[in-house]
N, C-alpha and C positions, 0 to 999 in steps of 0.2 A: 239739426234740431238741438235746441238748447236744453241742457239738463234741468230738471226741476229740483230746486233747493227748498227743503223744508226745515225750518228752524223751530225747535221745541224749547220752551223755557226750562232751564235746568232745575229750578226749584220744583216745578210741577212734576217733572219726571222722577226726581228723588222722592217726593212725597208719595206718588203712586207706587213706587217700588217698596217703600217702607210699609205702606198699608197692605200691599200684596203679600209681603213676607209674613206679616202678622196673621193674615187670613189663611195663608197656606199652612203655617205652623199650627193654627187652630184646627183646621180640617184634618190634619194628620193624626190628631189625638181624639178629638171630640166625636161622639156618635151623632148621626149615623154615617158621617162622611169618612170615618176612620176604617170602615169595613174594607177588607181586601177585595170584595166583589165590586167595589166602585173603582174604576180605573184611575190611575194617577192623572191622566190627561183631563178627565172630568174635573178633578179638584183644581188643577191649574187654570182651566177655563173659567170656572166659577169664581176663583180667587181674582183672576184678572178682571172679570166683569165687575165684581164688587169693588175692587180697588179703583177702577176707572170711574165708578159711579159715586164713590164717597170722597175721592181725593179733591174735587173742586171745592168742597165745603170745609176741608181741613186746613188748619193753619200750616204755613210753610215750615218744613222741618229739614230743609236742605243744609248741607255743610260744605265748607270750602275745601277741605282736605279729603283725600281718599281714605286715610286711616280712620278719621272720625265718622265717615259715612259707613264704612264696614262695621265699625263698632255699633252704630245705630241699627244696622241691619241685624246684627247678632242680638241686640237688645230686644228688637221687635219679635224676633224668632222665639226668644225665651218667654216673652210676655204672651205670645200666641199659644205656646205649649202649655203654659200655666193656666190660662183661661180654658183651654181645651180639657185639661186635667180636671178642672172643677166641674165641667159639664159631664165628663165621663164618670166622675165619682158620684154625681147625683143619680145617674141612670144605672149605676152599679147596684142600687138597692133591689131592682127587679131580678138581676142575675143572682144576687146574694140570697134572695128569697127562694129561688129555684134550687140553689145549692143546699139550703137548709132542708127543703123537702126531700131532696135526694139523700141527704145524710140520715134523716130520721125515718124515711120511708123504705130504705134498703136498696136504693138505686145507685148508690155511690160506687158499688163494685163494678158497674157497667160504664165506667168513665172511658171516654174516647177523645181523641184529638180532633179539634175542629179546624181545618185549614183556612176557613174564612176569617175567623177571629183570632187565629193563631193561639188558641188556648185549649185546655182540656176541661171537660165537663161531662156530667151525666145528662140524662134525658130531660128532666125538668129544668135544669139550668139552661140548656141550649134552647128548649122550647120557649121559656119565658124571655130569653134574650132576643130571639128572632121575632117573637110576638111584639116586643117593645119596639124593635126597629121598624117593623111593618106599621105599627100604630103611629110612629113618628112621621112617616110619609103619608099615611091615610088621613090623619087629623091635621096635616100641615104644621106639625110641631117643629119640623126642621126649619120652616120659615121664621118661627118665633126665635129659634136658636140663632139663626143668622141675623135677625133683627137685633137681638141682644148683643151679638158680636159687633155690629155696626155702631150701636150705642156706646160701646166701650171706648170708641175714639173720642167721644165727648167726656166720658168719665176719666179716661187716661189718654191725653193727647200724645201724639207721636214724639214730641220733644221731652215728655215727662218720664220719670223713672217710676217703677212699681214700688209701692210702699210695702216692705216685708211684713210689717205688723198687721196691716189690713189683709194681706194675702194669707198669713198664718191664721188669722181669726176666721176668715172664710173657709180655710181648709179644715180647721177643727170643727167648725159648725157643720160643714158638709159631711164629715165623717160620722158625727153624731146622728145627723138626719138620715144617712145611709143605713145605719144599723136600725134606727127606729122604723124607717120605711120597710126594711126587709122583714122585721118582726110583725109589722102591721099587715103585710101581704100574706106571709106564711104562718103567722101566729095561730089562727084558728085551727088550721090543719095540724100543726105541731101539737096543740093541746089534745086533739082527737087521737093522734098517734101515741102520745104519752099515756092517755087513758086506756088505749088498747093494750099497751105493755103492762100497765097495772092490772088490768082485767085478766090477762094471760098469767101474770104472776099469782094472782089470787086463785085462779082456776087450777094452777099447778099445785098449790098448797092443799086445795080440797081434793083433787084427784091426781096424786103423784104419778100415776101410770100414764097420764097424757103427756105427750111430747110437745112442750110449749114452743120449742124452737121450730119444729116442723109445722106447727100451726101458725106461728107468728109471722113468718116471711110472706106466705100468700095472703094472710089477712091484712098486713100492713100495705102490701102492694095494691090490694083491692081498695082499701080506704084511700090511698094516695091517688089512684086513678079516678075514683068516684068523686071525691071532694076537691081534688086539685083542679078539676075543670071549672068549678064554681069561681075560682080566683080570676078567671078570664073575664067575668062580668065586671070586675072592679078595675081591670088593667087600663081601660081607656081613661078613666078618671085619674088613675095613678100616674099615667104618662103625662096627662095635662098638668097635674100638680108638680111633677118633677121638672117639667119644662119651665114652668114659672120659677121654681126654686133655683134652677141652674142659671137662668138669666139674672136673677137677683144676686146670686153668688158672684157672677162675673162683674156686675156693676158695683157690688159692695167691695170687691177686691181692688177695683180701679179708682173709686172715688175717695 
């Protein structure tokens, strides 16, 4: 029986490998694919499928020497990590909002280590973070993120280098949007907690015999639990908005 010989075009193989490296590097950093609960095999399979799907329409990025090809692989890995960082920073607004509520509501003392995200956080931070991840899957936001990643191959082809000025502009804009988004989510509750502290301070001035500290902790916890649940009503729209902003940040850094 004669052996079956299969000849693959070298340029097509190199292009698919370069695209796959960018996608894998992106999924390693960007939510929701960066979560430890998602096995690495799943990331590799998704990256391979996307690379095979997009490589036919990509311009050839093959090189003649091994050193140049390895350098191109490293460049695509760096670009994928940077794009994933922009997406992660956009969705960090929800986690930052939870951190602010924990800080002003008195939950920061109950900080615990989360082995899934490999980070430490209190109750509202972890609750908001996991809610955002669930909404990404429920609202098909992860598909929009992947669609934005595929579009980066048009904004920044495989053979092109990342413009540092554009990336720094997207980075600084993303940092500002992260803080603004966190304040928009947690701002109303923070104002109520601040007014509660002011009210307790005035009450202490009127009746010094009252222990404001003993009254303050349970009161602020009650307010945080009561009003913090209302923020869930806005989280679907927040996740939808942050998904669009993350895609715009990636395309802005590549174009």
